[in-house]
C-alpha positions in Angstrom: 0.2 0.1 0.2 1.2 3.4 -1.0 2.3 5.5 2.1 0.4 8.8 1.0 2.3 10.6 3.9 5.5 9.8 2.5 4.6 10.7 -0.9 3.5 14.1 0.1 6.4 14.7 1.7 8.4 13.8 -1.5 6.2 16.2 -3.4 7.0 18.9 -1.1 10.9 18.3 -1.4 10.7 17.9 -5.2 8.6 21.6 -5.2 11.0 23.0 -2.5 14.0 22.1 -4.7 12.8 23.9 -7.6 11.5 26.8 -5.5 15.5 27.3 -4.4 16.4 27.7 -7.6 14.1 30.2 -9.1 13.8 32.0 -5.8 17.1 33.9 -6.0 16.9 34.7 -9.6 16.8 38.4 -10.8 13.5 39.5 -12.7 15.1 39.3 -16.3 16.0 35.4 -15.8 12.4 34.3 -15.2 12.2 35.9 -19.3 15.0 33.6 -20.0 13.5 31.0 -23.0 13.2 27.1 -21.9 13.3 24.1 -24.2 9.5 24.5 -24.6 8.9 26.9 -27.5 7.2 29.7 -26.4 7.7 29.3 -22.8 9.9 30.9 -20.2 11.3 30.2 -17.0 7.9 32.0 -15.6 5.8 30.2 -18.0 7.1 26.9 -16.2 6.5 28.3 -12.7 2.8 29.4 -13.8 1.7 26.3 -15.3 2.8 24.3 -11.9 1.0 26.9 -9.9 -2.0 26.5 -12.5 -2.0 22.6 -12.6 -1.8 22.6 -9.1 -4.9 25.0 -8.6 -6.9 22.3 -11.1 -5.9 19.3 -9.1 -7.2 21.2 -6.2 -10.2 21.6 -7.3 -10.6 17.8 -8.6 -9.7 17.0 -4.9 -12.2 19.4 -3.4 -14.9 20.4 -5.7 -15.7 18.3 -8.7 -18.2 20.6 -9.9 -15.5 23.6 -10.3 -13.3 21.4 -11.6 -15.7 20.1 -14.8 -16.7 23.6 -15.2 -13.2 24.8 -15.8 -12.9 22.4 -18.4 -15.9 22.7 -20.5 -15.8 26.7 -20.2 -12.1 26.9 -22.0 -12.8 28.8 -25.1 -10.1 26.4 -27.0 -9.8 22.8 -25.1 -6.3 22.3 -27.3 -5.1 25.5 -25.5 -6.0 24.8 -22.1 -2.4 24.2 -20.8 -1.1 26.9 -22.8 -4.0 29.1 -21.6 -3.5 28.4 -17.7 -0.2 29.3 -17.7 -0.7 32.3 -19.3 -3.6 33.5 -17.0 -1.3 32.2 -13.8 1.7 34.6 -15.2 2.3 37.2 -12.7 5.7 39.1 -11.5 8.0 36.7 -9.8 7.6 37.6 -6.2 3.4 37.4 -6.5 3.9 34.4 -9.3 5.9 32.5 -6.5 3.8 33.3 -3.4 0.6 31.7 -5.9 2.5 28.7 -6.4 3.7 28.0 -2.8 0.0 29.1 -1.5 -1.8 26.5 -4.3 1.0 23.6 -3.9 0.5 23.8 0.2 -3.4 23.7 -0.5 -3.0 20.9 -3.0 -1.0 18.6 -0.5 -3.5 19.4 2.4 -6.5 18.2 0.2 -4.8 15.3 -0.8 -4.1 14.2 2.5 -7.7 14.8 3.6 -9.3 12.6 0.8 -11.2 10.0 1.7 -9.3 6.5 1.4 -10.6 4.8 -2.0 -11.8 7.9 -3.3 -10.9 8.8 -7.0 -10.4 12.4 -8.2 -11.5 13.6 -11.7 -8.8 14.6 -14.2 -8.3 15.0 -17.9 -9.6 11.5 -19.4 -9.4 9.7 -16.5 -9.5 9.6 -12.5 -7.0 9.1 -10.2 -6.1 8.4 -6.5 -5.0 11.2 -4.1 -1.8 9.1 -4.2 -1.5 8.9 -8.3 -2.3 12.7 -8.1 0.3 13.6 -5.7 3.1 10.9 -8.0 1.5 13.2 -11.1 2.3 15.9 -9.3 6.0 15.3 -8.4 6.7 13.6 -12.0 5.2 17.3 -13.5 7.2 19.3 -10.9 10.4 17.3 -11.7 10.1 17.7 -15.5 9.4 21.4 -15.9 12.0 21.6 -13.0 14.4 20.1 -16.3 13.0 22.9 -18.5 13.9 25.2 -15.8 17.4 24.1 -15.2 18.2 23.8 -19.2 17.1 27.3 -19.3 19.7 28.1 -16.8 22.1 26.2 -17.7 22.2 24.0 -14.3 22.6 20.9 -13.9 20.5 19.2 -11.2 21.4 15.8 -9.0 19.5 13.1 -9.3 17.8 12.0 -6.1 15.9 9.0 -5.1 12.0 10.7 -5.7 13.1 9.8 -9.0 11.7 6.4 -8.2 7.9 7.9 -8.5 8.6 9.0 -11.7 10.1 5.7 -13.2 7.3 3.5 -11.6 4.9 6.1 -13.1 6.7 5.7 -16.4 6.5 1.9 -16.1 2.8 2.0 -15.3 1.7 4.2 -18.2 3.0 1.7 -20.2 -0.5 1.4 -22.2 -1.1 4.7 -22.3 1.9 5.7 -24.4 0.8 3.3 -27.1 -2.6 4.0 -26.7 -2.2 7.9 -26.7 0.1 7.3 -30.0 -2.8 5.2 -31.6 -1.4 2.5 -31.6 -2.5 -1.0 -30.0 -1.9 -1.7 -26.5 0.8 -4.5 -26.3 0.0 -7.5 -24.2 3.6 -8.7 -23.9 4.9 -7.4 -20.6 7.8 -5.6 -20.1 10.9 -5.8 -17.9 12.2 -2.0 -16.5 15.5 -2.4 -14.9 17.3 0.7 -13.8 20.4 1.9 -12.1 19.2 4.6 -9.3 21.0 7.3 -8.9 22.6 6.0 -5.4 23.8 2.8 -7.5 21.1 0.2 -6.7 18.6 -1.1 -8.8 14.8 -0.2 -9.0 13.0 -3.2 -11.3 9.7 -3.0 -12.5 7.7 -5.6 -14.4 8.0 -9.5 -14.3 12.0 -11.2 -13.8 11.0 -13.5 -17.4 9.7 -11.1 -19.4 11.3 -11.7 -23.2 10.9 -7.7 -23.4 13.1 -5.2 -21.3 14.4 -2.0 -20.9 18.1 -1.3 -18.9 19.7 1.7 -18.4 20.3 4.7 -15.9 16.8 5.8 -13.9 17.8 9.5 -14.7 17.8 8.6 -18.1 14.4 6.6 -18.5 12.8 9.5 -16.3 13.8 12.1 -19.0 12.4 9.5 -21.8 8.9 9.1 -20.5 8.4 12.7 -19.6 9.7 13.7 -23.2 12.4 15.5 -21.8 14.9 14.0 -24.2 15.2 12.3 -27.4 15.6 8.4 -27.0 19.0 8.9 -29.2 20.6 11.1 -27.0 19.8 8.5 -23.7 21.8 5.0 -22.2 18.6 3.1 -22.5 18.6 -0.3 -24.1 15.7 -1.8 -25.4 15.2 -5.6 -26.4 12.5 -7.3 -27.7 10.1 -5.5 -30.5 7.4 -4.2 -27.7 10.5 -2.3 -25.5 11.7 -0.9 -28.6 8.5 0.6 -29.8 7.3 1.9 -26.6 11.0 4.2 -26.2 9.3 5.7 -29.0 5.7 6.5 -27.7 6.4 6.7 -23.7 4.6 9.1 -22.3 4.1 9.5 -18.2 1.4 11.9 -18.5 -2.0 12.5 -19.4 -3.6 13.6 -22.8 -2.6 13.4 -25.9 0.7 12.9 -27.3 3.5 15.4 -26.4 5.6 17.2 -29.4 8.5 15.1 -28.0 12.0 16.9 -28.1 14.3 16.2 -31.2 17.5 14.5 -31.2 20.5 16.6 -30.0 21.5 19.1 -32.8 18.2 19.2 -33.9 15.0 21.7 -33.5 13.7 21.1 -29.9 9.7 20.1 -29.8 7.3 20.5 -26.5 
């Protein structure tokens, strides 16, 4: 059984790490472009603040959550419009993000056991919602770090991202309009501290191996598979590395290989 308290503590720690990276920045650094076309550092933080806000609605007021979806002028621009709507001067944006993520953590901690929260195209347990928020916080933190030329040290919190990436194997195929495979896949990853994280049956013929960081970068579509030290064995595993997607919704634009134009 997932320890929601520990998971929320990891989400808080991941948010605080990114907060510590952006809080000291001068105003001009918030305007730096990130690998996501059209998005600055400020857009990345505004996106996290907006997503925490709608996740809080999902946990506390389902009618308001659904209204926020149905009232969107252009559903295809929901994410971009949300980030734009939450943009503010750095100090105000930081305050909004901090208050929103604290409110979300409290709401998830208070959610009744077994409750499923509405989300875009699915329903999620409080633990799954917390995992998804950690995944997004880490992934958008990578965008910010890339924009600032900073290399962040991977932590054991990546296990949550890796596990979510493994669990969403079928979603990646379906999101790309491909048949969901029935063959199991074994994933064996070298964790930041040298131990091994393994998911899936040991005797699976299809396998993915490599650094946990690289796997997390792939499933969050922050790097192209050609730039990562991941090894796929078997046709299902090989195809998966082309469509892997740990986040809900339609397929992302994916990043191009190094030396090519990056896509979001």
